C-alpha angles and dihedrals in degrees: 000000000000090000091056091050093050091047091051091051091050092049092051092047093051095044091053104052106172123218146172093209138354093273087066092064101096101144103038111098123191129202121256112293094024130098132211118237134173106243121173089347092303126108105240135181114232136186131204114286095199136299099278124105125240143192098193137017093257088065086067098054110144095011095109123069131213095028096297116157118251127220136177107232121176091341094308131102111244131183119219125227117207 
């Protein structure tokens, strides 16, 4: 039982790498075609949310499928994967 508890704590700790900016995301690994970004102080994998530019998140409305959250990062729409 103790092993399961320790394993659960480790999984939560790894899945919630905290950051101040993207350069602080040293442990979070994303699948091919995705990028890691620091969003709300959490390292998060994102995928492209279309080819259009943006200045704010509302410019990206409807660009992410399956209920993924959209963000405007460095002038590009990105979809988060939690």
